[in-house]
mmCIF file of the N, C-alpha and C atoms, coordinates in Angstrom:
data_MODEL
# 
_entry.id   MODEL 
# 
loop_
_atom_site.group_PDB 
_atom_site.id 
_atom_site.type_symbol 
_atom_site.label_atom_id 
_atom_site.label_alt_id 
_atom_site.label_comp_id 
_atom_site.label_asym_id 
_atom_site.label_entity_id 
_atom_site.label_seq_id 
_atom_site.pdbx_PDB_ins_code 
_atom_site.Cartn_x 
_atom_site.Cartn_y 
_atom_site.Cartn_z 
_atom_site.occupancy 
_atom_site.B_iso_or_equiv 
_atom_site.pdbx_formal_charge 
_atom_site.auth_seq_id 
_atom_site.auth_comp_id 
_atom_site.auth_asym_id 
_atom_site.auth_atom_id 
_atom_site.pdbx_PDB_model_num 
ATOM 1   N N  . UNK A 1 1  ? 84.421  105.128 87.683  1.00 0.00 ? 1  UNK A N  1 
ATOM 2   C CA . UNK A 1 1  ? 85.716  104.683 87.227  1.00 0.00 ? 1  UNK A CA 1 
ATOM 3   C C  . UNK A 1 1  ? 86.608  104.441 88.442  1.00 0.00 ? 1  UNK A C  1 
ATOM 4   N N  . UNK A 1 2  ? 87.257  103.321 88.449  1.00 0.00 ? 2  UNK A N  1 
ATOM 5   C CA . UNK A 1 2  ? 88.117  102.965 89.568  1.00 0.00 ? 2  UNK A CA 1 
ATOM 6   C C  . UNK A 1 2  ? 89.570  102.946 89.101  1.00 0.00 ? 2  UNK A C  1 
ATOM 7   N N  . UNK A 1 3  ? 90.406  103.664 89.819  1.00 0.00 ? 3  UNK A N  1 
ATOM 8   C CA . UNK A 1 3  ? 91.833  103.709 89.521  1.00 0.00 ? 3  UNK A CA 1 
ATOM 9   C C  . UNK A 1 3  ? 92.562  103.054 90.682  1.00 0.00 ? 3  UNK A C  1 
ATOM 10  N N  . UNK A 1 4  ? 93.483  102.190 90.354  1.00 0.00 ? 4  UNK A N  1 
ATOM 11  C CA . UNK A 1 4  ? 94.252  101.525 91.400  1.00 0.00 ? 4  UNK A CA 1 
ATOM 12  C C  . UNK A 1 4  ? 95.687  101.363 90.913  1.00 0.00 ? 4  UNK A C  1 
ATOM 13  N N  . UNK A 1 5  ? 96.623  101.718 91.783  1.00 0.00 ? 5  UNK A N  1 
ATOM 14  C CA . UNK A 1 5  ? 98.040  101.605 91.455  1.00 0.00 ? 5  UNK A CA 1 
ATOM 15  C C  . UNK A 1 5  ? 98.580  100.256 91.903  1.00 0.00 ? 5  UNK A C  1 
ATOM 16  N N  . UNK A 1 6  ? 99.516  99.721  91.132  1.00 0.00 ? 6  UNK A N  1 
ATOM 17  C CA . UNK A 1 6  ? 100.206 98.505  91.539  1.00 0.00 ? 6  UNK A CA 1 
ATOM 18  C C  . UNK A 1 6  ? 101.311 98.876  92.520  1.00 0.00 ? 6  UNK A C  1 
ATOM 19  N N  . UNK A 1 7  ? 101.865 97.871  93.172  1.00 0.00 ? 7  UNK A N  1 
ATOM 20  C CA . UNK A 1 7  ? 102.969 98.107  94.112  1.00 0.00 ? 7  UNK A CA 1 
ATOM 21  C C  . UNK A 1 7  ? 104.148 98.737  93.366  1.00 0.00 ? 7  UNK A C  1 
ATOM 22  N N  . UNK A 1 8  ? 104.417 98.292  92.167  1.00 0.00 ? 8  UNK A N  1 
ATOM 23  C CA . UNK A 1 8  ? 105.534 98.828  91.390  1.00 0.00 ? 8  UNK A CA 1 
ATOM 24  C C  . UNK A 1 8  ? 105.312 100.299 91.042  1.00 0.00 ? 8  UNK A C  1 
ATOM 25  N N  . UNK A 1 9  ? 104.078 100.669 90.726  1.00 0.00 ? 9  UNK A N  1 
ATOM 26  C CA . UNK A 1 9  ? 103.778 102.069 90.415  1.00 0.00 ? 9  UNK A CA 1 
ATOM 27  C C  . UNK A 1 9  ? 103.934 102.953 91.646  1.00 0.00 ? 9  UNK A C  1 
ATOM 28  N N  . UNK A 1 10 ? 103.472 102.469 92.786  1.00 0.00 ? 10 UNK A N  1 
ATOM 29  C CA . UNK A 1 10 ? 103.630 103.232 94.027  1.00 0.00 ? 10 UNK A CA 1 
ATOM 30  C C  . UNK A 1 10 ? 105.111 103.337 94.395  1.00 0.00 ? 10 UNK A C  1 
ATOM 31  N N  . UNK A 1 11 ? 105.859 102.257 94.159  1.00 0.00 ? 11 UNK A N  1 
ATOM 32  C CA . UNK A 1 11 ? 107.293 102.297 94.428  1.00 0.00 ? 11 UNK A CA 1 
ATOM 33  C C  . UNK A 1 11 ? 107.967 103.343 93.551  1.00 0.00 ? 11 UNK A C  1 
ATOM 34  N N  . UNK A 1 12 ? 107.582 103.435 92.282  1.00 0.00 ? 12 UNK A N  1 
ATOM 35  C CA . UNK A 1 12 ? 108.164 104.427 91.373  1.00 0.00 ? 12 UNK A CA 1 
ATOM 36  C C  . UNK A 1 12 ? 107.863 105.847 91.854  1.00 0.00 ? 12 UNK A C  1 
ATOM 37  N N  . UNK A 1 13 ? 106.641 106.084 92.332  1.00 0.00 ? 13 UNK A N  1 
ATOM 38  C CA . UNK A 1 13 ? 106.295 107.401 92.868  1.00 0.00 ? 13 UNK A CA 1 
ATOM 39  C C  . UNK A 1 13 ? 107.126 107.711 94.106  1.00 0.00 ? 13 UNK A C  1 
ATOM 40  N N  . UNK A 1 14 ? 107.215 106.731 95.022  1.00 0.00 ? 14 UNK A N  1 
ATOM 41  C CA . UNK A 1 14 ? 107.977 106.916 96.243  1.00 0.00 ? 14 UNK A CA 1 
ATOM 42  C C  . UNK A 1 14 ? 109.452 107.130 95.926  1.00 0.00 ? 14 UNK A C  1 
ATOM 43  N N  . UNK A 1 15 ? 109.976 106.398 94.966  1.00 0.00 ? 15 UNK A N  1 
ATOM 44  C CA . UNK A 1 15 ? 111.373 106.534 94.568  1.00 0.00 ? 15 UNK A CA 1 
ATOM 45  C C  . UNK A 1 15 ? 111.653 107.934 94.039  1.00 0.00 ? 15 UNK A C  1 
ATOM 46  N N  . UNK A 1 16 ? 110.733 108.464 93.271  1.00 0.00 ? 16 UNK A N  1 
ATOM 47  C CA . UNK A 1 16 ? 110.885 109.820 92.745  1.00 0.00 ? 16 UNK A CA 1 
ATOM 48  C C  . UNK A 1 16 ? 110.914 110.843 93.875  1.00 0.00 ? 16 UNK A C  1 
ATOM 49  N N  . UNK A 1 17 ? 110.027 110.707 94.838  1.00 0.00 ? 17 UNK A N  1 
ATOM 50  C CA . UNK A 1 17 ? 109.993 111.631 95.977  1.00 0.00 ? 17 UNK A CA 1 
ATOM 51  C C  . UNK A 1 17 ? 111.285 111.515 96.785  1.00 0.00 ? 17 UNK A C  1 
ATOM 52  N N  . UNK A 1 18 ? 111.734 110.301 97.024  1.00 0.00 ? 18 UNK A N  1 
ATOM 53  C CA . UNK A 1 18 ? 112.964 110.096 97.801  1.00 0.00 ? 18 UNK A CA 1 
ATOM 54  C C  . UNK A 1 18 ? 114.156 110.725 97.077  1.00 0.00 ? 18 UNK A C  1 
ATOM 55  N N  . UNK A 1 19 ? 114.228 110.582 95.764  1.00 0.00 ? 19 UNK A N  1 
ATOM 56  C CA . UNK A 1 19 ? 115.323 111.207 95.016  1.00 0.00 ? 19 UNK A CA 1 
ATOM 57  C C  . UNK A 1 19 ? 115.297 112.722 95.147  1.00 0.00 ? 19 UNK A C  1 
ATOM 58  N N  . UNK A 1 20 ? 114.112 113.301 95.157  1.00 0.00 ? 20 UNK A N  1 
ATOM 59  C CA . UNK A 1 20 ? 113.986 114.752 95.341  1.00 0.00 ? 20 UNK A CA 1 
ATOM 60  C C  . UNK A 1 20 ? 114.485 115.150 96.729  1.00 0.00 ? 20 UNK A C  1 
ATOM 61  N N  . UNK A 1 21 ? 114.163 114.362 97.737  1.00 0.00 ? 21 UNK A N  1 
ATOM 62  C CA . UNK A 1 21 ? 114.605 114.650 99.110  1.00 0.00 ? 21 UNK A CA 1 
ATOM 63  C C  . UNK A 1 21 ? 116.120 114.505 99.216  1.00 0.00 ? 21 UNK A C  1 
ATOM 64  N N  . UNK A 1 22 ? 116.669 113.477 98.602  1.00 0.00 ? 22 UNK A N  1 
ATOM 65  C CA . UNK A 1 22 ? 118.115 113.241 98.668  1.00 0.00 ? 22 UNK A CA 1 
ATOM 66  C C  . UNK A 1 22 ? 118.876 114.373 97.984  1.00 0.00 ? 22 UNK A C  1 
ATOM 67  N N  . UNK A 1 23 ? 118.277 114.986 96.968  1.00 0.00 ? 23 UNK A N  1 
ATOM 68  C CA . UNK A 1 23 ? 118.934 116.084 96.266  1.00 0.00 ? 23 UNK A CA 1 
ATOM 69  C C  . UNK A 1 23 ? 118.961 117.376 97.075  1.00 0.00 ? 23 UNK A C  1 
ATOM 70  N N  . UNK A 1 24 ? 118.205 117.450 98.158  1.00 0.00 ? 24 UNK A N  1 
ATOM 71  C CA . UNK A 1 24 ? 118.223 118.632 99.017  1.00 0.00 ? 24 UNK A CA 1 
ATOM 72  C C  . UNK A 1 24 ? 119.564 118.724 99.731  1.00 0.00 ? 24 UNK A C  1 
ATOM 73  N N  . UNK A 1 25 ? 119.820 119.862 100.295 1.00 0.00 ? 25 UNK A N  1 
ATOM 74  C CA . UNK A 1 25 ? 121.084 120.056 101.012 1.00 0.00 ? 25 UNK A CA 1 
ATOM 75  C C  . UNK A 1 25 ? 120.971 119.433 102.402 1.00 0.00 ? 25 UNK A C  1 
ATOM 76  N N  . UNK A 1 26 ? 121.219 118.139 102.458 1.00 0.00 ? 26 UNK A N  1 
ATOM 77  C CA . UNK A 1 26 ? 121.214 117.426 103.731 1.00 0.00 ? 26 UNK A CA 1 
ATOM 78  C C  . UNK A 1 26 ? 122.575 116.766 103.906 1.00 0.00 ? 26 UNK A C  1 
ATOM 79  N N  . UNK A 1 27 ? 122.833 116.352 105.118 1.00 0.00 ? 27 UNK A N  1 
ATOM 80  C CA . UNK A 1 27 ? 124.117 115.748 105.415 1.00 0.00 ? 27 UNK A CA 1 
ATOM 81  C C  . UNK A 1 27 ? 124.316 114.400 104.736 1.00 0.00 ? 27 UNK A C  1 
ATOM 82  N N  . UNK A 1 28 ? 125.575 114.034 104.607 1.00 0.00 ? 28 UNK A N  1 
ATOM 83  C CA . UNK A 1 28 ? 125.926 112.774 103.954 1.00 0.00 ? 28 UNK A CA 1 
ATOM 84  C C  . UNK A 1 28 ? 125.353 111.580 104.714 1.00 0.00 ? 28 UNK A C  1 
ATOM 85  N N  . UNK A 1 29 ? 125.366 111.626 106.054 1.00 0.00 ? 29 UNK A N  1 
ATOM 86  C CA . UNK A 1 29 ? 124.814 110.527 106.859 1.00 0.00 ? 29 UNK A CA 1 
ATOM 87  C C  . UNK A 1 29 ? 123.313 110.393 106.638 1.00 0.00 ? 29 UNK A C  1 
ATOM 88  N N  . UNK A 1 30 ? 122.631 111.531 106.599 1.00 0.00 ? 30 UNK A N  1 
ATOM 89  C CA . UNK A 1 30 ? 121.181 111.508 106.378 1.00 0.00 ? 30 UNK A CA 1 
ATOM 90  C C  . UNK A 1 30 ? 120.849 110.983 104.986 1.00 0.00 ? 30 UNK A C  1 
ATOM 91  N N  . UNK A 1 31 ? 121.608 111.415 104.003 1.00 0.00 ? 31 UNK A N  1 
ATOM 92  C CA . UNK A 1 31 ? 121.406 110.954 102.626 1.00 0.00 ? 31 UNK A CA 1 
ATOM 93  C C  . UNK A 1 31 ? 121.601 109.440 102.543 1.00 0.00 ? 31 UNK A C  1 
ATOM 94  N N  . UNK A 1 32 ? 122.646 108.952 103.203 1.00 0.00 ? 32 UNK A N  1 
ATOM 95  C CA . UNK A 1 32 ? 122.918 107.505 103.191 1.00 0.00 ? 32 UNK A CA 1 
ATOM 96  C C  . UNK A 1 32 ? 121.818 106.738 103.913 1.00 0.00 ? 32 UNK A C  1 
ATOM 97  N N  . UNK A 1 33 ? 121.319 107.291 105.031 1.00 0.00 ? 33 UNK A N  1 
ATOM 98  C CA . UNK A 1 33 ? 120.250 106.628 105.786 1.00 0.00 ? 33 UNK A CA 1 
ATOM 99  C C  . UNK A 1 33 ? 118.968 106.533 104.960 1.00 0.00 ? 33 UNK A C  1 
ATOM 100 N N  . UNK A 1 34 ? 118.655 107.592 104.230 1.00 0.00 ? 34 UNK A N  1 
ATOM 101 C CA . UNK A 1 34 ? 117.449 107.582 103.395 1.00 0.00 ? 34 UNK A CA 1 
ATOM 102 C C  . UNK A 1 34 ? 117.590 106.557 102.278 1.00 0.00 ? 34 UNK A C  1 
ATOM 103 N N  . UNK A 1 35 ? 118.734 106.544 101.645 1.00 0.00 ? 35 UNK A N  1 
ATOM 104 C CA . UNK A 1 35 ? 118.940 105.569 100.565 1.00 0.00 ? 35 UNK A CA 1 
ATOM 105 C C  . UNK A 1 35 ? 118.924 104.143 101.086 1.00 0.00 ? 35 UNK A C  1 
ATOM 106 N N  . UNK A 1 36 ? 119.500 103.922 102.258 1.00 0.00 ? 36 UNK A N  1 
ATOM 107 C CA . UNK A 1 36 ? 119.498 102.581 102.857 1.00 0.00 ? 36 UNK A CA 1 
ATOM 108 C C  . UNK A 1 36 ? 118.069 102.156 103.186 1.00 0.00 ? 36 UNK A C  1 
ATOM 109 N N  . UNK A 1 37 ? 117.281 103.078 103.748 1.00 0.00 ? 37 UNK A N  1 
ATOM 110 C CA . UNK A 1 37 ? 115.873 102.798 104.065 1.00 0.00 ? 37 UNK A CA 1 
ATOM 111 C C  . UNK A 1 37 ? 115.117 102.414 102.795 1.00 0.00 ? 37 UNK A C  1 
ATOM 112 N N  . UNK A 1 38 ? 115.357 103.174 101.726 1.00 0.00 ? 38 UNK A N  1 
ATOM 113 C CA . UNK A 1 38 ? 114.663 102.901 100.471 1.00 0.00 ? 38 UNK A CA 1 
ATOM 114 C C  . UNK A 1 38 ? 115.044 101.530 99.913  1.00 0.00 ? 38 UNK A C  1 
ATOM 115 N N  . UNK A 1 39 ? 116.310 101.187 99.940  1.00 0.00 ? 39 UNK A N  1 
ATOM 116 C CA . UNK A 1 39 ? 116.737 99.927  99.333  1.00 0.00 ? 39 UNK A CA 1 
ATOM 117 C C  . UNK A 1 39 ? 116.449 98.715  100.208 1.00 0.00 ? 39 UNK A C  1 
ATOM 118 N N  . UNK A 1 40 ? 116.507 98.875  101.532 1.00 0.00 ? 40 UNK A N  1 
ATOM 119 C CA . UNK A 1 40 ? 116.303 97.722  102.421 1.00 0.00 ? 40 UNK A CA 1 
ATOM 120 C C  . UNK A 1 40 ? 114.841 97.540  102.823 1.00 0.00 ? 40 UNK A C  1 
ATOM 121 N N  . UNK A 1 41 ? 114.215 98.599  103.307 1.00 0.00 ? 41 UNK A N  1 
ATOM 122 C CA . UNK A 1 41 ? 112.858 98.476  103.855 1.00 0.00 ? 41 UNK A CA 1 
ATOM 123 C C  . UNK A 1 41 ? 111.753 98.669  102.826 1.00 0.00 ? 41 UNK A C  1 
ATOM 124 N N  . UNK A 1 42 ? 112.022 99.457  101.803 1.00 0.00 ? 42 UNK A N  1 
ATOM 125 C CA . UNK A 1 42 ? 110.959 99.821  100.867 1.00 0.00 ? 42 UNK A CA 1 
ATOM 126 C C  . UNK A 1 42 ? 111.175 99.232  99.472  1.00 0.00 ? 42 UNK A C  1 
ATOM 127 N N  . UNK A 1 43 ? 111.710 98.053  99.395  1.00 0.00 ? 43 UNK A N  1 
ATOM 128 C CA . UNK A 1 43 ? 111.866 97.401  98.091  1.00 0.00 ? 43 UNK A CA 1 
ATOM 129 C C  . UNK A 1 43 ? 110.482 97.012  97.568  1.00 0.00 ? 43 UNK A C  1 
ATOM 130 N N  . UNK A 1 44 ? 110.318 96.879  96.263  1.00 0.00 ? 44 UNK A N  1 
ATOM 131 C CA . UNK A 1 44 ? 108.985 96.612  95.698  1.00 0.00 ? 44 UNK A CA 1 
ATOM 132 C C  . UNK A 1 44 ? 108.258 95.396  96.268  1.00 0.00 ? 44 UNK A C  1 
ATOM 133 N N  . UNK A 1 45 ? 108.953 94.383  96.740  1.00 0.00 ? 45 UNK A N  1 
ATOM 134 C CA . UNK A 1 45 ? 108.279 93.194  97.260  1.00 0.00 ? 45 UNK A CA 1 
ATOM 135 C C  . UNK A 1 45 ? 108.107 93.172  98.759  1.00 0.00 ? 45 UNK A C  1 
ATOM 136 N N  . UNK A 1 46 ? 108.535 94.217  99.441  1.00 0.00 ? 46 UNK A N  1 
ATOM 137 C CA . UNK A 1 46 ? 108.506 94.203  100.904 1.00 0.00 ? 46 UNK A CA 1 
ATOM 138 C C  . UNK A 1 46 ? 107.096 94.422  101.450 1.00 0.00 ? 46 UNK A C  1 
ATOM 139 N N  . UNK A 1 47 ? 106.838 93.930  102.666 1.00 0.00 ? 47 UNK A N  1 
ATOM 140 C CA . UNK A 1 47 ? 105.526 94.152  103.286 1.00 0.00 ? 47 UNK A CA 1 
ATOM 141 C C  . UNK A 1 47 ? 105.225 95.644  103.486 1.00 0.00 ? 47 UNK A C  1 
ATOM 142 N N  . UNK A 1 48 ? 106.248 96.429  103.818 1.00 0.00 ? 48 UNK A N  1 
ATOM 143 C CA . UNK A 1 48 ? 106.036 97.868  104.011 1.00 0.00 ? 48 UNK A CA 1 
ATOM 144 C C  . UNK A 1 48 ? 105.601 98.539  102.710 1.00 0.00 ? 48 UNK A C  1 
ATOM 145 N N  . UNK A 1 49 ? 106.165 98.104  101.603 1.00 0.00 ? 49 UNK A N  1 
ATOM 146 C CA . UNK A 1 49 ? 105.800 98.690  100.312 1.00 0.00 ? 49 UNK A CA 1 
ATOM 147 C C  . UNK A 1 49 ? 104.389 98.281  99.912  1.00 0.00 ? 49 UNK A C  1 
ATOM 148 N N  . UNK A 1 50 ? 104.020 97.033  100.198 1.00 0.00 ? 50 UNK A N  1 
ATOM 149 C CA . UNK A 1 50 ? 102.642 96.598  99.904  1.00 0.00 ? 50 UNK A CA 1 
ATOM 150 C C  . UNK A 1 50 ? 101.639 97.379  100.758 1.00 0.00 ? 50 UNK A C  1 
ATOM 151 N N  . UNK A 1 51 ? 101.995 97.634  102.012 1.00 0.00 ? 51 UNK A N  1 
ATOM 152 C CA . UNK A 1 51 ? 101.129 98.420  102.892 1.00 0.00 ? 51 UNK A CA 1 
ATOM 153 C C  . UNK A 1 51 ? 100.991 99.847  102.374 1.00 0.00 ? 51 UNK A C  1 
ATOM 154 N N  . UNK A 1 52 ? 102.092 100.440 101.937 1.00 0.00 ? 52 UNK A N  1 
ATOM 155 C CA . UNK A 1 52 ? 102.027 101.790 101.372 1.00 0.00 ? 52 UNK A CA 1 
ATOM 156 C C  . UNK A 1 52 ? 101.130 101.815 100.139 1.00 0.00 ? 52 UNK A C  1 
ATOM 157 N N  . UNK A 1 53 ? 101.235 100.819 99.283  1.00 0.00 ? 53 UNK A N  1 
ATOM 158 C CA . UNK A 1 53 ? 100.381 100.756 98.087  1.00 0.00 ? 53 UNK A CA 1 
ATOM 159 C C  . UNK A 1 53 ? 98.907  100.646 98.477  1.00 0.00 ? 53 UNK A C  1 
ATOM 160 N N  . UNK A 1 54 ? 98.615  99.841  99.486  1.00 0.00 ? 54 UNK A N  1 
ATOM 161 C CA . UNK A 1 54 ? 97.228  99.724  99.954  1.00 0.00 ? 54 UNK A CA 1 
ATOM 162 C C  . UNK A 1 54 ? 96.716  101.063 100.467 1.00 0.00 ? 54 UNK A C  1 
ATOM 163 N N  . UNK A 1 55 ? 97.539  101.771 101.226 1.00 0.00 ? 55 UNK A N  1 
ATOM 164 C CA . UNK A 1 55 ? 97.124  103.065 101.780 1.00 0.00 ? 55 UNK A CA 1 
ATOM 165 C C  . UNK A 1 55 ? 96.937  104.109 100.685 1.00 0.00 ? 55 UNK A C  1 
ATOM 166 N N  . UNK A 1 56 ? 97.821  104.126 99.698  1.00 0.00 ? 56 UNK A N  1 
ATOM 167 C CA . UNK A 1 56 ? 97.687  105.068 98.585  1.00 0.00 ? 56 UNK A CA 1 
ATOM 168 C C  . UNK A 1 56 ? 96.388  104.791 97.830  1.00 0.00 ? 56 UNK A C  1 
ATOM 169 N N  . UNK A 1 57 ? 96.113  103.526 97.551  1.00 0.00 ? 57 UNK A N  1 
ATOM 170 C CA . UNK A 1 57 ? 94.891  103.171 96.827  1.00 0.00 ? 57 UNK A CA 1 
ATOM 171 C C  . UNK A 1 57 ? 93.637  103.478 97.642  1.00 0.00 ? 57 UNK A C  1 
ATOM 172 N N  . UNK A 1 58 ? 93.683  103.249 98.948  1.00 0.00 ? 58 UNK A N  1 
ATOM 173 C CA . UNK A 1 58 ? 92.530  103.562 99.793  1.00 0.00 ? 58 UNK A CA 1 
ATOM 174 C C  . UNK A 1 58 ? 92.261  105.063 99.814  1.00 0.00 ? 58 UNK A C  1 
ATOM 175 N N  . UNK A 1 59 ? 93.312  105.848 99.899  1.00 0.00 ? 59 UNK A N  1 
ATOM 176 C CA . UNK A 1 59 ? 93.143  107.305 99.896  1.00 0.00 ? 59 UNK A CA 1 
ATOM 177 C C  . UNK A 1 59 ? 92.641  107.796 98.541  1.00 0.00 ? 59 UNK A C  1 
ATOM 178 N N  . UNK A 1 60 ? 93.150  107.226 97.482  1.00 0.00 ? 60 UNK A N  1 
ATOM 179 C CA . UNK A 1 60 ? 92.694  107.588 96.139  1.00 0.00 ? 60 UNK A CA 1 
ATOM 180 C C  . UNK A 1 60 ? 91.209  107.275 95.969  1.00 0.00 ? 60 UNK A C  1 
ATOM 181 N N  . UNK A 1 61 ? 90.785  106.132 96.467  1.00 0.00 ? 61 UNK A N  1 
ATOM 182 C CA . UNK A 1 61 ? 89.370  105.765 96.386  1.00 0.00 ? 61 UNK A CA 1 
ATOM 183 C C  . UNK A 1 61 ? 88.507  106.691 97.245  1.00 0.00 ? 61 UNK A C  1 
ATOM 184 N N  . UNK A 1 62 ? 89.005  107.046 98.422  1.00 0.00 ? 62 UNK A N  1 
ATOM 185 C CA . UNK A 1 62 ? 88.261  107.947 99.308  1.00 0.00 ? 62 UNK A CA 1 
ATOM 186 C C  . UNK A 1 62 ? 88.059  109.305 98.647  1.00 0.00 ? 62 UNK A C  1 
ATOM 187 N N  . UNK A 1 63 ? 89.101  109.828 98.019  1.00 0.00 ? 63 UNK A N  1 
ATOM 188 C CA . UNK A 1 63 ? 89.003  111.123 97.345  1.00 0.00 ? 63 UNK A CA 1 
ATOM 189 C C  . UNK A 1 63 ? 88.064  111.031 96.151  1.00 0.00 ? 63 UNK A C  1 
ATOM 190 N N  . UNK A 1 64 ? 88.120  109.947 95.410  1.00 0.00 ? 64 UNK A N  1 
ATOM 191 C CA . UNK A 1 64 ? 87.236  109.779 94.251  1.00 0.00 ? 64 UNK A CA 1 
ATOM 192 C C  . UNK A 1 64 ? 85.777  109.737 94.676  1.00 0.00 ? 64 UNK A C  1 
ATOM 193 N N  . UNK A 1 65 ? 85.481  109.024 95.744  1.00 0.00 ? 65 UNK A N  1 
ATOM 194 C CA . UNK A 1 65 ? 84.105  108.937 96.240  1.00 0.00 ? 65 UNK A CA 1 
ATOM 195 C C  . UNK A 1 65 ? 83.637  110.304 96.712  1.00 0.00 ? 65 UNK A C  1 
ATOM 196 N N  . UNK A 1 66 ? 84.515  111.019 97.397  1.00 0.00 ? 66 UNK A N  1 
ATOM 197 C CA . UNK A 1 66 ? 84.156  112.348 97.913  1.00 0.00 ? 66 UNK A CA 1 
ATOM 198 C C  . UNK A 1 66 ? 83.873  113.318 96.770  1.00 0.00 ? 66 UNK A C  1 
ATOM 199 N N  . UNK A 1 67 ? 84.667  113.278 95.724  1.00 0.00 ? 67 UNK A N  1 
ATOM 200 C CA . UNK A 1 67 ? 84.450  114.210 94.611  1.00 0.00 ? 67 UNK A CA 1 
ATOM 201 C C  . UNK A 1 67 ? 83.234  113.820 93.777  1.00 0.00 ? 67 UNK A C  1 
ATOM 202 N N  . UNK A 1 68 ? 82.874  112.549 93.753  1.00 0.00 ? 68 UNK A N  1 
ATOM 203 C CA . UNK A 1 68 ? 81.660  112.134 93.036  1.00 0.00 ? 68 UNK A CA 1 
ATOM 204 C C  . UNK A 1 68 ? 80.423  112.662 93.734  1.00 0.00 ? 68 UNK A C  1 
ATOM 205 N N  . UNK A 1 69 ? 80.392  112.622 95.038  1.00 0.00 ? 69 UNK A N  1 
ATOM 206 C CA . UNK A 1 69 ? 79.219  113.062 95.794  1.00 0.00 ? 69 UNK A CA 1 
ATOM 207 C C  . UNK A 1 69 ? 79.149  114.576 95.888  1.00 0.00 ? 69 UNK A C  1 
ATOM 208 N N  . UNK A 1 70 ? 80.266  115.239 95.831  1.00 0.00 ? 70 UNK A N  1 
ATOM 209 C CA . UNK A 1 70 ? 80.313  116.669 96.036  1.00 0.00 ? 70 UNK A CA 1 
ATOM 210 C C  . UNK A 1 70 ? 79.488  117.483 95.021  1.00 0.00 ? 70 UNK A C  1 
ATOM 211 N N  . UNK A 1 71 ? 79.564  117.253 93.724  1.00 0.00 ? 71 UNK A N  1 
ATOM 212 C CA . UNK A 1 71 ? 78.757  118.052 92.792  1.00 0.00 ? 71 UNK A CA 1 
ATOM 213 C C  . UNK A 1 71 ? 77.252  117.855 92.972  1.00 0.00 ? 71 UNK A C  1 
ATOM 214 N N  . UNK A 1 72 ? 76.834  116.723 93.463  1.00 0.00 ? 72 UNK A N  1 
ATOM 215 C CA . UNK A 1 72 ? 75.412  116.472 93.669  1.00 0.00 ? 72 UNK A CA 1 
ATOM 216 C C  . UNK A 1 72 ? 74.877  117.385 94.761  1.00 0.00 ? 72 UNK A C  1 
ATOM 217 N N  . UNK A 1 73 ? 75.669  117.654 95.773  1.00 0.00 ? 73 UNK A N  1 
ATOM 218 C CA . UNK A 1 73 ? 75.219  118.465 96.901  1.00 0.00 ? 73 UNK A CA 1 
ATOM 219 C C  . UNK A 1 73 ? 75.289  119.974 96.609  1.00 0.00 ? 73 UNK A C  1 
ATOM 220 N N  . UNK A 1 74 ? 76.152  120.388 95.686  1.00 0.00 ? 74 UNK A N  1 
ATOM 221 C CA . UNK A 1 74 ? 76.322  121.814 95.406  1.00 0.00 ? 74 UNK A CA 1 
ATOM 222 C C  . UNK A 1 74 ? 75.217  122.317 94.477  1.00 0.00 ? 74 UNK A C  1 
ATOM 223 N N  . UNK A 1 75 ? 74.682  123.490 94.779  1.00 0.00 ? 75 UNK A N  1 
ATOM 224 C CA . UNK A 1 75 ? 73.736  124.090 93.832  1.00 0.00 ? 75 UNK A CA 1 
ATOM 225 C C  . UNK A 1 75 ? 74.487  124.518 92.570  1.00 0.00 ? 75 UNK A C  1 
ATOM 226 N N  . UNK A 1 76 ? 73.823  124.498 91.442  1.00 0.00 ? 76 UNK A N  1 
ATOM 227 C CA . UNK A 1 76 ? 74.498  124.794 90.185  1.00 0.00 ? 76 UNK A CA 1 
ATOM 228 C C  . UNK A 1 76 ? 74.780  126.281 89.979  1.00 0.00 ? 76 UNK A C  1 
ATOM 229 N N  . UNK A 1 77 ? 74.224  127.170 90.787  1.00 0.00 ? 77 UNK A N  1 
ATOM 230 C CA . UNK A 1 77 ? 74.464  128.589 90.603  1.00 0.00 ? 77 UNK A CA 1 
ATOM 231 C C  . UNK A 1 77 ? 75.727  129.064 91.317  1.00 0.00 ? 77 UNK A C  1 
ATOM 232 N N  . UNK A 1 78 ? 76.404  128.180 92.045  1.00 0.00 ? 78 UNK A N  1 
ATOM 233 C CA . UNK A 1 78 ? 77.636  128.584 92.736  1.00 0.00 ? 78 UNK A CA 1 
ATOM 234 C C  . UNK A 1 78 ? 78.842  128.350 91.906  1.00 0.00 ? 78 UNK A C  1 
# 
């Protein structure tokens, strides 16, 4: 089974994480810088966002392949 996220789905995940970070007790300048970065550099159609989506999908595929091979190598008595 192959799972792959779209750029919009990865953006939604990233947006959720950024909101959690912004809610931390950080300075107003830092909060503004993070929000500016999110809105300017990491918009859903930006090259940086497409690259992040590619990296997330590549890592997801790597983990899936690793977990598929792992039970074959383990003895069943462990």
